[in-house]
N, C-alpha and C positions, 0 to 999 in steps of 0.2 A: 217388354222384359221380362223375364222371370220374378223378379220382384218389385215391390212397391214403396214409393216413397212413404215414409212416416212422421206425422206430426210432433213432436218431442218438445216440450216446454223445459226453457233453462231450470236446471235444479232438479229434475224428474225422470234425467237420463236412465236409460237401464243400463244394467252390467257390463253389455255386452258393447256396451257403445264406448265405455271408458277402458276395457278392456283392448279394444281393439285400436285404442291410441297411445297405450302402455301405460295404462294405468291412471287413477283418478288423484289429480293434485289439485294445490289452490291458484288460481288464476285470478285477474281483474274483474270485479265483475259490474265496475262503473265505466259509465262512459268517459275518454278522457275529451276532456273540453279544451281547446288548442283557445288562448287568449287570443291573440291574433297571429297572423303571417304576414312576416315583411319578406322584401325580396332583399336577396343577396348581393351585398356592395363589394365592386371590385376598385382598390386602390392599388397605385403604382408606384413604387418605393425608388426614389431617388437619394445617390450617395455624394455626398461632397467630399472631395478628397482635401486633406489634411498637407502640409508641404511634403512631408513624406510618401506622397502618392497612396495612401493608407485612406479606404473608406472610412470616413471619422463620425459625421453627421448626415442621419437621416431624415430625409423630407418625403412626405404622404401625400399624393394626391387624389381625390376618388375620380374614376371615369364613370362616367353616365352612359347609358344606354350603350353597354359592350355587346361585343362579338368575340368569337372563338378566334378573331384574327387579331385583337390586342393582346393575345397570349404569343408574342413574340421570345425570340432566343436573347436576345439584349438584356430582359427587362426583368425585374423582381417585381410580382405582385401577390397582393392579398385578397383572398375573398373570402370576405366575413359573411358566414351564415347563419348567424347569431347563437346558434348551440355549437358550431363549428367553425374553425378556421385555418383554410389551406391556403398556402404559402408556393408560389409558382417561381422557381428559381430556373431563369432561361440559361443557356449552355453557354452562352456567350456573355453571360452578365459578370459583373465585378465581385458576386457573393462566387467565393472559392470554394469554402469546406462546409459540409452539413451543420457546422455547428453553427456559423453563422446564420443560415436561414432559419434555424428552429429558434437560435435570438430575435431573428426580425417576427416571427410568429407570438412571440411572447410578450414585445413592446405595446 
């Protein structure tokens, strides 16, 4: 190649380095330490209907050793990733509105 790599210690970068990146700005300089990483947990939601055939009571059960095949069109599932929660609403589930789905994620 017509160029050679140059070793530059953090904090002593030349101006051309920062100019290439669009200018020098503040950035985190300390290593981010993750306390621990937990596996996500998947839960299936079952609705108990009241006398008027409306889903009124919610029961939740954890699915262990889950796979993609557990995401069925009849179910409502919650995937808890600790920093994010995902709600799977199957097309053929009893949940018929986005508002119902969002309320499940907030429970």
